[in-house]
N, C-alpha and C positions, 0 to 999 in steps of 0.2 A: 768826299761827300761828308757833309756836316752831320751833327747829331740831330735826331728828330726833336721837334719842338713840342710844347705842351698841347697844341691843337692836334698834332698827329697822335700823341700818346692818349689823350682823352678821347679822341675819335675812335681809336682802336678799342679802347675799353668800352665805349658805348656800343660798339659793334658786338663785342663779346656778350655783354649783358642782353642786348637785343636778341642775339641768336639763342641764348639760353631761354629767354621768355618765349620766343617763337616755338622752340622745340617742346617746352613744357606745355604750351598751349595746344600744340598738335597732339601730344601724348594724352592730354586730359580732355581733349575735345572743347577746350575753352577758346572759341574763335576770337573773343575780345582780347585775351592775353596774346594770342598768336599775332593778331593785327598790331597790337601795341609793340610787340617785339620786332615785327617787320619795320615799323616806323622808326623805332629806336636804332635799328641796324642801319637804315638809310640815312638817318641824321648823323650817325657816327661816321659813315662813309664820307658824307659831305664835309664834316669837320676835319677828318683826316686829310682829305683832298685839299682843303683850304690851307691846312698846315704845311703840306708838301709844296703848295704854290708859294707860300710865304718863304719857306726855306730856299726854294729855287731862286726867288728874287734876291734874297740875302746873299746867296752864293754868287749870283751874277754880279751884284754890286761889289762884293769882295774881290772878284776876279778883275773887274774893271779897275778898281783901286790899285790892285797889285800891278796891273799892266801899266798904269800911269806912273806908279812909283819906279818900276823897272826902266821905263822909258826915260824918266827924269835922271835916274842914276847913270844910264848910258850916255846921256847928253853931257852930264857933268864930268865925265872921265876925260 
């Protein structure tokens, strides 16, 4: 498995910030802050998911490239 990309890391960070806002909003009764935190958390989840998708595509392309290279090496023997 490859290293997480920027979208994954930033998405996770947005989720953390959103969760903090949501909890502070709940604790203080600030419905606006709570809603803002929920939205930020959801956006962070989407960004992280997009990053995971991009990483999966990249890993697949790398695997296909490796398979082609291995096949070419076997043919050349």
